[in-house]
Residue frames relative to the residue before (quaternion, step in Angstrom):
aa qw qx qy qz dx dy dz
M 1.0000 0.0000 0.0000 0.0000 0.00 0.00 0.00
M 0.5564 0.6169 -0.3893 0.3978 3.57 1.17 -0.57
S 0.6733 0.5013 -0.2982 0.4543 3.59 1.01 -0.87
V 0.6430 0.5385 -0.3254 0.4367 3.58 1.08 -0.68
F 0.7921 0.2783 -0.1315 0.5270 3.57 0.88 -0.96
A 0.2943 0.7621 -0.5137 0.2619 3.57 1.09 0.75
P 0.6394 -0.5034 0.3968 0.4246 3.59 -1.24 0.30
I 0.4004 -0.7056 0.5359 0.2337 3.57 -1.23 0.50
H 0.5116 -0.6284 0.4899 0.3215 3.56 -1.02 0.81
K 0.5578 -0.6519 0.3971 0.3258 3.58 -0.89 0.94
D 0.6162 0.5516 -0.3493 0.4405 3.61 1.11 -0.58
G 0.6765 0.5131 -0.2926 0.4398 3.57 1.19 -0.48
M 0.5063 0.6851 -0.4203 0.3125 3.58 1.19 -0.41
K 0.6540 0.5135 -0.3288 0.4478 3.61 0.93 -0.81
F 0.6462 0.5050 -0.3263 0.4701 3.58 1.06 -0.68
V 0.6207 0.5340 -0.3401 0.4625 3.57 1.01 -0.78
L 0.6763 0.4943 -0.2921 0.4615 3.58 0.91 -0.93
I 0.6383 0.5160 -0.3233 0.4710 3.60 1.02 -0.79
F 0.6533 0.5082 -0.3076 0.4694 3.58 0.92 -0.94
A 0.6702 0.5061 -0.3009 0.4519 3.58 0.92 -0.93
A 0.6568 0.5143 -0.3121 0.4547 3.61 0.93 -0.88
I 0.6599 0.4915 -0.3053 0.4793 3.58 0.96 -0.87
S 0.6334 0.5409 -0.3295 0.4445 3.60 1.02 -0.79
I 0.6496 0.5060 -0.3152 0.4718 3.58 0.96 -0.86
L 0.6441 0.5203 -0.3129 0.4654 3.57 1.00 -0.85
L 0.6666 0.4977 -0.2978 0.4683 3.57 0.92 -0.91
Y 0.6433 0.5410 -0.3242 0.4340 3.57 0.99 -0.84
S 0.6295 0.5426 -0.3358 0.4434 3.58 1.09 -0.67
F 0.7169 0.4030 -0.2441 0.5138 3.60 1.20 -0.48
S 0.8043 -0.0113 0.0652 0.5905 3.55 1.01 -0.84
H 0.4147 -0.7326 0.4833 0.2405 3.56 -0.59 1.12
P 0.6525 0.5064 -0.3424 0.4478 3.68 0.85 -0.80
L 0.6628 0.4902 -0.3099 0.4737 3.60 0.94 -0.86
G 0.6292 0.5403 -0.3285 0.4520 3.55 1.05 -0.74
V 0.6376 0.5232 -0.3237 0.4637 3.57 1.00 -0.85
I 0.6315 0.5198 -0.3267 0.4736 3.58 1.00 -0.84
G 0.6446 0.5329 -0.3104 0.4518 3.55 1.01 -0.85
F 0.6714 0.4875 -0.2993 0.4711 3.58 0.96 -0.84
I 0.6027 0.5373 -0.3533 0.4724 3.58 1.12 -0.63
L 0.6660 0.4889 -0.2968 0.4788 3.58 0.97 -0.87
T 0.6082 0.5406 -0.3490 0.4649 3.58 1.10 -0.65
A 0.6427 0.5131 -0.3153 0.4735 3.57 1.01 -0.86
W 0.6345 0.5189 -0.3273 0.4701 3.58 1.04 -0.78
C 0.6315 0.5400 -0.3285 0.4491 3.58 1.00 -0.81
I 0.6316 0.5156 -0.3200 0.4825 3.57 1.02 -0.82
Y 0.6618 0.5133 -0.2920 0.4618 3.55 0.98 -0.94
F 0.6416 0.5565 -0.3178 0.4215 3.57 0.98 -0.89
F 0.7689 0.3758 -0.1878 0.4820 3.59 0.89 -0.93
R 0.3510 0.7625 -0.4827 0.2499 3.60 1.21 0.31
I 0.1904 -0.7408 0.6321 0.1243 3.55 -1.25 0.55
P 0.1198 -0.8301 0.5409 0.0634 3.61 0.11 1.21
K 0.5075 -0.6184 0.4956 0.3382 3.56 -1.16 0.56
R 0.0940 -0.7944 0.5993 0.0315 3.54 -1.04 0.77
V 0.2999 -0.7153 0.5998 0.1965 3.57 -1.20 0.60
T 0.1658 -0.8307 0.5291 0.0503 3.57 -0.27 1.30
P 0.3904 -0.7071 0.5325 0.2530 3.62 -0.79 0.98
I 0.1124 -0.8085 0.5772 0.0250 3.57 -0.82 0.99
R 0.3255 0.6823 -0.6003 0.2612 3.51 -0.80 1.19
D 0.5847 -0.5840 0.4109 0.3850 3.59 -0.97 0.73
G 0.7986 0.3214 -0.2388 0.4494 3.54 -0.94 0.93
L 0.6029 0.5784 -0.3764 0.4003 3.60 1.14 -0.40
I 0.1398 -0.7457 0.6472 0.0743 3.53 -1.10 0.85
V 0.1571 -0.8126 0.5564 0.0735 3.59 -0.59 1.09
S 0.6251 -0.5438 0.4029 0.3890 3.53 -1.22 0.44
P 0.3680 -0.7434 0.5130 0.2209 3.61 -0.89 0.89
A 0.8090 0.2002 -0.0713 0.5480 3.58 1.22 -0.32
D 0.4806 -0.5885 0.5556 0.3377 3.51 -1.36 0.31
G 0.4632 0.6846 -0.4881 0.2802 3.58 -1.14 0.50
I 0.5579 -0.5846 0.4785 0.3437 3.51 -1.35 -0.33
V 0.4422 -0.6543 0.5333 0.3032 3.59 -0.98 0.81
S 0.1365 -0.8387 0.5259 0.0368 3.56 -0.42 1.24
L 0.8029 0.0532 0.0009 0.5937 3.58 1.12 -0.65
I 0.0070 -0.7336 0.6785 0.0380 3.54 -1.25 0.61
A 0.1579 0.8032 -0.5508 0.1628 3.58 -0.53 1.15
D 0.3817 -0.6791 0.5738 0.2528 3.54 -1.25 0.53
V 0.0977 0.8071 -0.5657 0.1377 3.57 -0.50 1.22
V 0.4799 -0.6122 0.5311 0.3358 3.55 -1.28 0.39
P 0.3776 -0.7451 0.4939 0.2414 3.63 -0.59 1.04
P 0.6325 -0.5246 0.3970 0.4089 3.60 -1.16 0.49
K 0.6023 -0.6145 0.3833 0.3357 3.56 -1.01 0.89
E 0.6721 0.5372 -0.3054 0.4080 3.58 0.98 -0.89
Y 0.5469 0.6078 -0.4078 0.4064 3.62 1.21 -0.23
D 0.2025 -0.8165 0.5098 0.1800 3.57 1.22 -0.60
I 0.4813 0.6400 -0.4614 0.3819 3.57 0.86 0.99
G 0.7536 -0.3623 0.1910 0.5142 3.57 1.20 0.54
T 0.4095 -0.7157 0.5205 0.2218 3.54 -1.31 0.34
D 0.5542 0.5921 -0.3984 0.4285 3.59 1.28 0.01
P 0.6098 -0.5447 0.4124 0.4018 3.61 -1.15 0.45
L 0.1071 -0.7750 0.6214 0.0409 3.56 -1.02 0.90
T 0.5146 -0.6225 0.4805 0.3418 3.56 -1.18 0.48
R 0.1223 -0.7839 0.6078 0.0335 3.54 -0.80 1.10
V 0.1418 -0.7748 0.6137 0.0539 3.55 -0.78 1.11
S 0.1487 -0.8053 0.5722 0.0450 3.57 -0.71 1.13
I 0.1354 -0.7868 0.6012 0.0342 3.55 -0.88 1.05
F 0.2059 -0.7973 0.5607 0.0870 3.57 -0.62 1.16
L 0.1795 -0.7845 0.5901 0.0652 3.56 -0.88 1.05
N 0.2155 -0.7509 0.6051 0.1538 3.59 -0.83 0.93
V 0.7138 -0.4952 0.2920 0.4000 3.59 -1.27 0.20
F 0.6613 0.4820 -0.3204 0.4772 3.61 1.25 -0.03
D 0.5467 0.6147 -0.3971 0.4069 3.58 1.28 -0.12
V 0.5779 -0.5108 0.4892 0.4073 3.54 -1.34 0.31
H 0.2094 -0.8364 0.4996 0.0837 3.59 -0.76 1.01
I 0.4780 0.6128 -0.4834 0.4028 3.59 1.14 0.43
Q 0.2804 -0.7495 0.5740 0.1735 3.56 -1.22 0.51
R 0.1879 -0.7779 0.5957 0.0689 3.53 -1.15 0.81
T 0.5713 -0.6115 0.4209 0.3501 3.57 -1.11 0.66
P 0.4249 -0.7363 0.4683 0.2409 3.61 -0.84 0.96
I 0.7770 0.0883 -0.0656 0.6198 3.59 1.23 -0.47
A 0.5060 -0.5915 0.5096 0.3665 3.54 -1.30 0.17
G 0.3742 0.7260 -0.5201 0.2498 3.57 -1.03 0.70
T 0.6066 -0.5493 0.4378 0.3725 3.52 -1.34 -0.23
V 0.4143 -0.6790 0.5439 0.2673 3.56 -0.95 0.90
E 0.2092 -0.8251 0.5191 0.0781 3.55 -0.30 1.30
K 0.8066 0.0061 0.0368 0.5899 3.56 1.02 -0.82
I 0.0797 -0.7262 0.6758 0.0974 3.51 -1.33 0.50
I 0.0346 -0.8283 0.5566 -0.0547 3.56 -0.56 1.20
Y 0.1635 -0.7869 0.5904 0.0741 3.57 -0.73 1.09
H 0.1047 -0.7867 0.6079 0.0259 3.55 -1.00 0.95
P 0.2819 -0.7312 0.5881 0.2002 3.64 -0.58 1.03
G 0.1697 0.8088 -0.5503 0.1191 3.58 -1.10 0.54
K 0.7145 -0.4396 0.3478 0.4187 3.51 -1.35 -0.36
F 0.3757 -0.6940 0.5612 0.2495 3.56 -1.37 -0.08
L 0.1019 0.8097 -0.5617 0.1361 3.54 0.69 1.19
N 0.6836 -0.4310 0.3664 0.4611 3.55 -1.31 0.15
A 0.4312 -0.7467 0.4481 0.2360 3.58 -0.61 1.15
S 0.6054 0.5702 -0.3648 0.4186 3.61 1.18 -0.30
L 0.5674 0.6033 -0.3806 0.4113 3.60 1.26 -0.27
D 0.5865 -0.6023 0.4157 0.3471 3.55 -1.09 0.77
K 0.6944 0.5015 -0.2879 0.4283 3.60 0.90 -0.89
A 0.4664 0.6710 -0.4513 0.3585 3.61 1.24 -0.12
S 0.5821 0.5999 -0.3698 0.4056 3.61 1.14 -0.59
E 0.7618 0.3450 -0.1791 0.5183 3.57 1.15 -0.63
D 0.7543 0.4331 -0.2138 0.4446 3.59 1.01 -0.81
N 0.6946 0.5150 -0.2882 0.4113 3.60 1.03 -0.71
E 0.6003 -0.5052 0.4607 0.4149 3.53 -1.33 0.29
R 0.1155 0.8090 -0.5597 0.1375 3.57 -0.85 0.95
Q 0.1557 -0.7655 0.6165 0.0988 3.53 -1.30 0.34
T 0.1544 -0.8221 0.5476 0.0188 3.53 -0.80 1.09
I 0.1089 -0.7392 0.6557 0.1084 3.54 -1.14 0.70
V 0.1995 -0.7481 0.6217 0.1186 3.56 -1.10 0.77
I 0.1266 -0.8069 0.5764 0.0259 3.57 -0.64 1.18
N 0.1486 -0.7850 0.5996 0.0472 3.55 -0.89 1.02
N 0.1656 -0.8113 0.5548 0.0813 3.59 -0.63 1.10
G 0.6711 -0.4920 0.2871 0.4744 3.57 1.29 0.29
K 0.7669 0.2645 -0.1530 0.5644 3.56 1.23 -0.50
F 0.8044 0.1180 -0.0193 0.5820 3.53 1.03 -0.86
K 0.2490 -0.7205 0.6196 0.1873 3.51 -1.33 0.39
I 0.0650 -0.7836 0.6175 0.0207 3.56 -0.97 0.87
A 0.2208 -0.7636 0.5955 0.1166 3.55 -0.91 0.97
C 0.0726 -0.7834 0.6173 -0.0064 3.54 -0.96 0.97
T 0.0981 -0.8442 0.5269 -0.0134 3.57 -0.51 1.23
Q 0.2462 -0.7290 0.6240 0.1364 3.56 -0.91 1.02
I 0.0823 -0.8197 0.5668 -0.0036 3.60 -0.71 1.08
A 0.3841 -0.7085 0.5462 0.2284 3.57 -0.89 0.98
G 0.2330 -0.7845 0.5606 0.1268 3.57 -1.22 0.50
L 0.8075 -0.2491 0.1965 0.4973 3.55 -1.23 -0.50
V 0.7692 0.3336 -0.1687 0.5183 3.57 0.92 -0.93
A 0.6240 0.5649 -0.3411 0.4186 3.57 1.05 -0.78
R 0.0020 -0.8054 0.5923 -0.0238 3.55 -0.95 0.90
R 0.7629 0.2937 -0.1742 0.5490 3.56 1.20 0.19
I 0.0763 -0.7771 0.6246 0.0132 3.56 -0.82 1.09
L 0.1103 -0.7887 0.6029 0.0490 3.56 -0.80 1.00
C 0.0713 -0.7647 0.6397 0.0298 3.55 -0.97 0.92
Q 0.0933 -0.8458 0.5252 -0.0049 3.56 -0.32 1.28
T 0.5697 0.4976 -0.4412 0.4828 3.51 0.77 1.13
S 0.2687 -0.7631 0.5646 0.1636 3.58 -1.24 -0.05
E 0.6190 -0.5465 0.4081 0.3894 3.55 -1.22 0.50
G 0.7693 0.3201 -0.2633 0.4863 3.55 -0.93 0.95
K 0.5583 0.6116 -0.3947 0.3981 3.58 1.24 -0.23
V 0.3160 -0.7247 0.5836 0.1856 3.55 -1.03 0.87
M 0.0615 -0.8278 0.5571 -0.0234 3.56 -0.69 1.12
N 0.4420 -0.6653 0.5382 0.2691 3.53 -1.22 0.60
V 0.5844 -0.5483 0.4472 0.3973 3.57 -1.21 0.37
G 0.8084 0.2509 -0.2027 0.4923 3.57 -0.97 0.87
E 0.4815 0.6754 -0.4364 0.3488 3.60 1.26 0.13
L 0.5163 -0.6515 0.4601 0.3119 3.58 -0.95 0.88
Y 0.0201 0.8274 -0.5609 0.0207 3.58 -0.85 0.92
G 0.8430 0.0396 -0.0015 0.5364 3.63 1.14 -0.27
L 0.2067 -0.7497 0.6199 0.1046 3.50 -1.42 0.06
I 0.0854 -0.7522 0.6487 0.0789 3.56 -1.15 0.68
R 0.0324 -0.7838 0.6188 0.0415 3.56 -0.96 0.78
F 0.7594 -0.2271 -0.5988 -0.1147 1.75 -1.90 1.64
G 0.7603 0.1336 -0.1084 0.6264 3.64 1.14 0.26
S 0.1307 0.8484 -0.4724 0.1999 3.57 -0.56 1.00
R 0.2958 -0.7254 0.5878 0.2018 3.52 -1.34 -0.36
V 0.1510 -0.7605 0.6242 0.0965 3.55 -1.21 0.58
D 0.1706 -0.7767 0.6018 0.0745 3.57 -0.89 1.03
V 0.1022 -0.7666 0.6306 0.0648 3.56 -1.10 0.76
Y 0.2075 -0.7638 0.6018 0.1068 3.58 -0.83 1.04
L 0.2581 -0.7919 0.5387 0.1268 3.56 -0.48 1.23
P 0.5957 -0.5659 0.4170 0.3886 3.61 -1.12 0.53
K 0.6615 -0.5281 0.3616 0.3909 3.57 -1.21 0.54
G 0.8249 0.2372 -0.1933 0.4753 3.54 -0.95 0.96
V 0.5976 0.5546 -0.3647 0.4496 3.59 1.28 -0.05
A 0.2494 -0.7856 0.5527 0.1227 3.58 -0.67 1.11
P 0.4750 -0.6603 0.4910 0.3119 3.61 -1.00 0.74
L 0.3233 -0.7378 0.5616 0.1889 3.54 -1.15 0.66
V 0.6187 0.4817 -0.3435 0.5169 3.55 1.27 0.49
I 0.2803 -0.7595 0.5677 0.1492 3.55 -1.28 0.35
I 0.6453 -0.5151 0.3933 0.4045 3.55 -1.26 0.42
G 0.7618 0.3223 -0.2699 0.4929 3.55 -0.88 1.00
Q 0.5570 0.6161 -0.3924 0.3954 3.58 1.24 -0.25
R 0.3889 -0.7037 0.5424 0.2437 3.58 -1.04 0.79
M 0.2223 -0.7859 0.5713 0.0815 3.51 -0.93 1.04
I 0.1970 -0.7322 0.6400 0.1241 3.55 -1.20 0.68
G 0.4099 -0.7481 0.4700 0.2268 3.55 -0.44 1.24
G 0.8151 0.2228 -0.1847 0.5018 3.54 -0.88 0.98
E 0.7515 0.3631 -0.2114 0.5087 3.61 1.25 -0.12
T 0.6982 0.4687 -0.2898 0.4570 3.60 0.77 -1.00
I 0.3635 -0.7179 0.5506 0.2221 3.59 -0.88 0.95
L 0.2723 -0.7943 0.5312 0.1130 3.54 -0.58 1.23
A 0.7741 -0.1308 0.1230 0.6071 3.56 1.03 -0.84
D 0.2517 -0.7446 0.6001 0.1489 3.54 -1.34 0.28
L 0.3832 -0.7586 0.4862 0.2032 3.56 -0.49 1.23
M 0.6992 0.4629 -0.2599 0.4789 3.58 1.21 -0.48
S 0.5987 0.5918 -0.3504 0.4106 3.58 1.27 -0.12
T 0.2492 -0.7476 0.5952 0.1570 3.56 -1.19 0.63
E 0.3428 0.7633 -0.4798 0.2640 3.55 1.29 0.28
A 0.4799 -0.6679 0.4920 0.2858 3.57 -1.04 0.81
R 0.6623 -0.4929 0.3781 0.4189 3.55 -1.27 0.34
R 0.4276 -0.7238 0.4907 0.2291 3.57 -0.92 0.96
Q 0.2763 -0.7290 0.6021 0.1724 3.52 -1.26 0.53
G 0.3582 -0.7520 0.5162 0.1994 3.57 -1.09 0.71
S 0.1266 -0.7692 0.6220 0.0743 3.53 -1.22 0.59
P 0.2858 -0.7896 0.5162 0.1686 3.60 -0.25 1.23
N 0.0962 -0.8043 0.5859 0.0245 3.59 -0.92 0.94
């Protein structure tokens, strides 16, 4: 119930008001259409919710920046402009559907070293090539020992990426920094040699689920569907 009655992101208030106004107008002409409008208004409120989260804090922990499902895990060479090395790094992709919480939280504590915007297409965010072809925005966080890149990616429905931080800002782990509307994906590039502690198909809770541990030597996990 906490997630249902959570505060609403300020960027969503205008959409809630627009949905509500249209619903009232529709209801004056047609009760069934009005009811549909009010249902969509309730969904809009739900979409922009900011639920409270309890973030695990310990040196080395990397938490999930987003709610959603792990859709891809791959070793790739990060874009040169990220300045996080030229060797292949493990990239964990989290796909968000229109019912997931759509705010993003910082995966580690540190200083925002770079913010990089990439114009692009609006392909299905679950596709591997969305990491390179879609509109996206990346922040690179430096904790003094490691750099982690976190990329917000627009999808088929998403048409707006918000990044509510700035270069040079010091942020806590699990701190809210952005929003994507209305369906999207978030990629996290782990430091070299760090194995993810999550598997494809696993549900992630932004700000809570441990994505990786910089201090762990555990091998990459395998999944077993049940």
